[in-house]
C-alpha positions in Angstrom: 85.9 88.8 -19.2 88.4 86.0 -18.8 88.3 85.2 -22.4 89.9 88.9 -22.9 92.8 88.3 -20.6 95.5 88.2 -23.4 94.5 91.5 -24.5 94.7 93.0 -21.0 97.9 94.5 -19.4 99.0 92.4 -16.4 95.9 90.1 -16.4 97.1 88.2 -13.4 96.7 91.1 -11.2 93.9 93.3 -13.1 91.5 90.4 -14.1 90.7 89.0 -10.7 90.0 92.7 -9.4 87.9 93.5 -12.4 85.9 90.2 -11.9 85.2 91.1 -8.2 84.5 94.9 -8.9 82.1 93.9 -11.7 80.2 91.5 -9.6 80.0 93.9 -6.8 78.9 96.7 -8.9 76.3 94.6 -10.8 75.0 93.3 -7.5 74.4 96.7 -6.0 72.8 98.0 -9.2 70.6 94.9 -9.4 69.5 95.5 -5.7 68.8 99.1 -6.2 66.6 98.2 -9.4 64.7 95.6 -7.3 64.1 98.0 -4.4 62.9 100.7 -6.7 60.7 98.3 -8.6 58.9 96.9 -5.7 58.6 100.4 -4.1 56.8 101.7 -7.3 54.6 98.5 -8.1 53.4 95.7 -5.8 55.5 92.5 -6.2 52.4 90.7 -7.1 51.8 92.8 -10.3 55.7 92.5 -11.1 55.4 88.7 -10.9 52.7 88.3 -13.5 54.0 91.1 -15.9 55.9 89.8 -19.0 57.8 93.4 -18.9 58.2 94.2 -15.1 60.8 97.0 -15.7 58.4 98.5 -18.4 55.5 98.4 -15.9 57.6 100.3 -13.4 58.4 103.1 -15.7 55.0 103.3 -17.1 53.6 103.5 -13.5 56.1 106.1 -12.5 56.2 108.2 -15.5 53.0 107.3 -17.5 53.5 106.1 -21.1 55.9 108.9 -22.0 59.2 107.1 -21.3 58.1 103.6 -22.1 59.4 103.8 -25.6 62.8 105.3 -24.3 62.9 102.3 -22.2 62.5 100.0 -25.2 65.3 101.7 -27.0 67.6 101.4 -24.1 66.7 97.6 -23.8 67.6 97.2 -27.5 71.0 98.8 -26.9 71.4 96.6 -23.7 70.6 93.5 -25.9 73.1 94.5 -28.7 75.8 95.3 -26.2 75.2 91.7 -24.7 75.3 90.0 -28.1 78.5 92.0 -29.0 80.3 90.9 -25.8 79.1 87.3 -26.4 80.6 87.3 -29.9 83.9 88.9 -28.7 84.2 86.1 -26.0 83.2 83.3 -28.3 85.6 84.3 -31.0 88.5 84.6 -28.4 87.5 80.9 -27.3 87.5 79.8 -30.8 90.8 81.3 -31.4 92.4 79.7 -28.4 91.0 76.3 -29.3 92.4 76.6 -32.9 95.8 77.6 -31.5 95.7 74.6 -29.3 94.9 72.4 -32.3 91.5 71.4 -31.1 89.9 72.9 -34.2 91.3 74.0 -37.8 94.4 76.2 -37.2 93.0 78.6 -39.9 90.8 80.1 -37.2 93.8 81.1 -35.1 94.9 83.6 -37.7 95.3 87.2 -36.5 94.6 90.5 -38.5 97.9 92.1 -39.4 96.3 95.4 -38.9 94.5 95.0 -35.7 95.9 91.8 -34.3 92.5 90.5 -33.5 91.2 86.9 -34.5 89.2 88.0 -37.7 88.4 84.7 -39.2 87.4 83.4 -35.8 85.1 86.5 -35.2 83.5 85.8 -38.7 83.0 82.0 -38.0 81.3 82.9 -34.7 79.1 85.5 -36.3 78.0 83.3 -39.1 77.3 80.4 -36.8 75.3 82.6 -34.5 73.2 83.8 -37.5 72.4 80.2 -38.4 71.2 79.7 -35.0 69.1 82.9 -34.9 67.3 81.7 -38.0 65.4 79.1 -36.0 63.0 81.8 -35.0 62.8 81.3 -31.4 65.6 83.4 -29.7 64.4 82.5 -26.1 65.2 78.7 -27.0 68.5 79.5 -28.5 69.4 81.8 -25.5 68.4 78.9 -23.1 70.5 76.3 -25.1 73.4 78.8 -25.1 73.0 79.2 -21.3 73.0 75.3 -20.9 76.0 74.9 -22.9 77.9 77.6 -21.1 77.1 76.1 -17.7 78.1 72.6 -18.8 81.3 74.1 -20.0 81.7 75.7 -16.7 81.0 72.5 -14.9 83.7 70.7 -16.9 86.3 73.6 -16.4 85.8 73.6 -12.7 85.9 69.7 -12.5 89.1 69.9 -14.4 90.6 72.4 -12.0 89.7 70.2 -9.2 91.4 67.2 -10.8 94.5 69.1 -11.7 94.7 70.7 -8.2 94.8 67.4 -6.7 97.8 66.3 -9.0 99.7 69.5 -8.0 101.5 70.0 -4.9 100.1 72.8 -2.6 102.3 75.9 -2.2 103.5 78.8 -4.1 104.8 76.7 -7.0 101.5 75.1 -7.9 100.3 75.9 -11.3 96.8 76.6 -9.7 97.4 79.1 -7.0 94.6 79.5 -4.5 94.2 81.5 -1.2 91.0 79.6 -0.2 92.1 75.9 0.4 90.9 73.5 3.2 92.6 70.2 3.6 94.0 70.5 0.2 90.7 71.2 -1.5 90.5 74.5 -3.3 87.2 76.0 -2.5 86.7 78.2 -5.6 86.6 75.5 -8.2 84.3 73.5 -6.0 82.0 76.5 -5.5 81.9 77.2 -9.0 81.1 73.5 -9.9 78.2 73.4 -7.5 76.8 76.8 -8.5 76.8 75.8 -12.2 75.1 72.5 -11.4 72.4 74.4 -9.6 71.9 77.0 -12.1 71.9 74.2 -14.9 69.0 72.7 -13.1 66.7 75.8 -13.9 67.4 76.0 -17.6 64.9 73.0 -18.5 65.4 69.5 -19.8 65.4 70.3 -23.6 68.0 73.2 -23.3 70.2 70.9 -21.1 70.0 68.0 -23.7 70.8 70.5 -26.7 73.5 72.0 -24.7 75.1 68.3 -24.0 74.7 67.9 -27.8 76.7 70.9 -28.5 79.5 70.0 -25.9 79.5 66.3 -27.3 79.9 67.8 -30.9 82.8 69.9 -29.7 84.4 66.9 -28.1 84.0 65.0 -31.3 85.8 67.8 -33.2 88.5 67.6 -30.6 89.0 63.9 -31.0 88.9 64.1 -34.8 91.5 67.0 -34.8 93.9 65.0 -32.5 93.8 61.9 -34.7 94.3 64.3 -37.8 97.2 66.0 -36.2 98.6 62.6 -35.0 98.5 61.2 -38.5 100.0 64.2 -40.1 102.9 64.2 -37.6 103.4 60.5 -38.2 103.6 61.1 -42.0 106.1 64.0 -41.5 108.4 61.7 -39.6 107.9 58.7 -41.9 107.5 60.4 -45.2 108.2 57.3 -47.4 105.4 55.3 -45.7 
């Protein structure tokens, strides 16, 4: 959601509210689904089932609606993939605009104002990963890479916040501060670390490899941009 902040009206106000409302609504929905599930099927059966929601629907309605649930699941998965592509393309656009990756990926569509080349790049890259044949492993690696990125972001926020004076003029405002420490980045860092521990060793290693490759590209682009800048300053050399 935060990746689409530039496309929102008044994001400094609407984005935090949207995140809070979304988390609250999703929490309520998940609790209702969990209560309904254990009311229809014993939790022991749900624990050993490979498709617990399908088991709930089959138990409650018979086999009539099991196919409908499969169709709904396909649409939900497609929606999740679509949102992931949108978020990743905006991240790619932001990195290209900052000079971390080739600037060509920061171009916008003249008609729609969207990062078309970044969207195509992310879609092609995602398609390559999907060719591995194990979507579960790809999802776990993606989760690990995202959590590692969250850890780095929150650690960076903590470090920057310590360098900034507390108060309204601080670049990182926070209403939750104890003795100069901003609580939200710390909670985000600890939560990401705990969640990362449950993704497994192999996904974490692959996620670290993805993050390391991104850092390598960043370093390469910085050196390339620095060399180009020096050559433009001293063309005779």
